[in-house]
N, C-alpha and C positions, 0 to 999 in steps of 0.2 A: 835522573833519579835522585841524585845527590842535591841538586839545586832546590828542590821543593822544600825539604826540611830546613835548609839554610835560609831561604826566603821567609819561611814561617817564623823562624827564630828571630830573624832581623825585624820582622813586623811586630812581634811581641816586645822586643827591646825598645822599638820606637814608641809604642803605646806607653810603656812603663816610663820611658824618659820624659815624654810629654806630661804625663800625670805628675811626675815629681818636679818638673821645672817650669811648666807653662802656667802663666797667670791669666785666667780667662775672664777677669772682672770686666774688662772693656767690651768683650763679646756679650756678656750678660746685660750690660748697660745698653748696648746697641739694639738688642732684640727686646729689651724692656721686660724680660721674663727670666726667672730662675727655675730650674727643674729640680724638684725635691723627690727623692726616692723613698718609698715607704711600703710597709705591709699594712694594707687597709683593713686588717681584722684585729689590729692591736689597740684594744680599748685600754684607757681612755685617750691614748696619745693620738691615734689617727684611725678612724673606722667609719664604715658605711652605716647610715641609718636605713630603716626599712624602705624609704623612698629612694635610696641610692646616694643620697647626699653625703659628702665626705665631711666629717666633723672631728673634733678632738682638741686636746690641749696643745699638742705640737702643731696642729693645723692653724690654730689661732695664733700661737706664738710666732711661727714662721711668717705668717701674713703681717703681723704687727711689726716685726723687725724689718722686712723688706719694704713695707709701706713708707718707712722713713726715707727710703732712697728712690721712691717712685717706681718700684719694680714689682710686677705681679708674680704670684707663685703658681706654678703648674705642678700639681702633685701627680707622680707617676707610680703606679703599683708595680712592684718588682718581686721576684723570687728572693726572699730574704736570705736564703743560703748562698745567693750569688751577688749579694749587695756590694761587696768591695770590687768585684769584677765589673759590675755595671758602672760603678763610679770611675774606675780606672779607664774604662773604654770610652767614657764621655757621654754615655746614654743619659746620665743624670749629673747634676752639678753638686749635689750634697745629699747626705743621709740625715734625715731629721725625723726620728720615729722611735723614741725610747731607746736610743743607741748608746749603750754603756761604754764608758771610756775604760779600756783595758790595755795592759802592756802588749798583748798580742796584736790588738788592732792598731796601736800606735806605730807599729812597724809598717803598716800598710797605708794609713791615712793620717791626716792632720785633724786635730779636734779644736772646736771652740772651747771656751770656758764652760764648766758644768753649770746646769741650771736646775737640776732636780735630783734628790737623793732617792736611791732605790735599794732593794735587797732581793735575794732569791728565797722563795718560801715553798714549802711542801703543801700541796692541796690534796686532801683525801676526802672520802665520804665517811661521815660519822659512824655509819652502820658497820664499817669494817674495823672500827676500834684501833685505828692507827693514829697515834698521838705524837710520835717523834720519829727521828731517823732510824733508830734501832728497830722499831716495829716494822720497818720495810724489809727486814732480812728475808731473802729468798722470794721477794715479791717483785712484780713488774712495775717499772717506773717509766714515765714518759716525759719528754721535753721537746722543745722546738729545735729543728735543725738550724745550726748557726747561731743559736741564742747564747746569751750570757749564762743561762742555766747549764747548757751543754759544756761550756768552757769551765764553769765552776766545778762540775763533776770531775773533769779531767785534772784540774789544778789541785783539788782537795779530795782525792779518791777515798781516803779513810773515813771521811764524814758520812758519805752516803753511797758512792759508786761501788765500793767493795762489798756492800751489804746486799745490794739488789740482785734480782735474778739475772744470771749470766754475766754479772758485773758490767752490763752495758744497758743504757736506756733505750727505749723505743722512741725513734725520732719521728716528728710530725712536721708537716709543712706549716701548719697554723695551730694555735692553741684551741680554737673551737673544734678542730678535728680531734685533738687530744681529749677534750672534754667528752666527746661522743664515746670514746673508748673507756674513759674513766666511769662514765655513767653506766656503761654496759658491763663493767667489771673486767674488761680485757687488760686494763692496768689498774693498779691499786693506789698509785700516787702520781702526782704531776709536779715537777719542779719548774717554777715559773717566776716571772717578775712580780714583786709585791704589789706595785701600782696596778698592774693588769688584774691580778687575782682578786683584790679587794673590790675594784670597780665592777668587774664582770660578775662576781658572785652576788654582790649587793643588788644587782639588777636582774637576778634570776628569780623566778617564781618560787623555787625550792631552795632559796639561799641558806636556810637553816640546816640543810642536809650535808653541808660541807664543813670541813675543819681546815683552817690555815695555820700551819706550824712554821714559826720563824725561829731558826736556829741561830743563836748569837755567835756561833763560831763561823758561820758563813759570812764572808766579807761583804761589807757595804759597797755598793757601786754607785756611780753617778752618771747621769745622762748628759750627753753633749752632742753637738752637730759634727758629723764627719765630712771631711772634704779631701780633695786631692792635695798632696803635699806642695804642689806648685802654686796653689791658689792662696797666696799670702794676703792679697787684698781682700778677697772674699772672707777670709778668716778674721781680718781686722774689722771689716764692716759688720759681721755678725756679732763679734764681741762688743763693739761699740753700740750696736743696736740693742743688745740685751742689757747693757749697762744703762742705756737711756730708759728702757722700760722699767728697770728696777727703780731708777730715780724718780720717774713720774708716777709710780704707783700701779702701772698697768700689769706688771708681773704679779704683784700681790692680788690684784683683781682676778687674774686668770687662775691662780692657785685656789682662791676662794670658790670660783665658779666650778672648777673641775674636781677639786679634792676637799673642799670645805675647810681648808686650812688657812691660817693667817701667816703665810710664809712669804718672805721676800728674798729667798736664798739665791745667791749667785756666786759660783766658785771663782777661784783665781784664774788668770789667763794661763792656758797650757803652754809649757815650754817645749 
C-alpha cells in the first residue's frame, strides 16, 4: 500500500528532472519533426478555417523558423489549461501560440526571445454602456482558463477583480465559448488578449456592437516560445531563427500580413 505513492512520486520526479535537464534537439533532428502545442481557436495566432485548415501568425512564424533547419512542424491541439504539463511530459516539444512571458511561467518553462507585444483588454457590448473597469462593478466577467488574463486579474486585483461579481471571473476553455455567453448576456465583460480581441471582432459581422477598453494600468506583456528548461539547443535554434527572419525581412512581412503593421520587433534573449 505504501509502495504505490512512493513509485508515483518517483515517476513524477523523473519526468520533472528530464524536463529540466534533458536536451532533445538531437531527437527532434532524427525524426525531422518538431511538435508544437497550441489552442487552435486562438485568432490570429493559430486557428482553424472553415475547411479545417490550420492557419495563423504563429503557425507561419514557426514554420519559417524550423524550415531553416530542415525540420517540419507538427501542430498538436492541447487543453490550454494543461499546457505546461503537456510540455513537461514530453507530449509536445514547445508552446508557440500567443504564449505570454510571465514570472510565474518562467518558473516552469524556458522562453525564447519575445517577438510580439500584447496587452489585456476588456471587451463589452456597447448596448450595456460599460466603458471602463469601474463600470464592471457587481457584473460578471469572463476569461480563459490558464490565460494571461486570468493571471493579470490575480496579480492586480484592485484594477478589476475586486470590482466584479463574486470577485472571481467565470472561466472558459476557449474565447469563442466566452463570446457566446457575452452575446447572451450571461457575462457583461471579457478580459482577453488585445491581439485576439481586435482580430476576432474585426472579422465579425456585428463588429460595431462591441467596445474594446485598454486600461493603461494593465501591464504590457510579450509573446514568446515556451520550452522545457533542459532544451537549451532548441532555445538557441529558435532565437537564431527568429533573428534571421528579422534580418531578411520575413518577420516584417508576417506582421504586415496578419496585423497590417510595419513592425520588425524582436526582443532581447531571455536570461
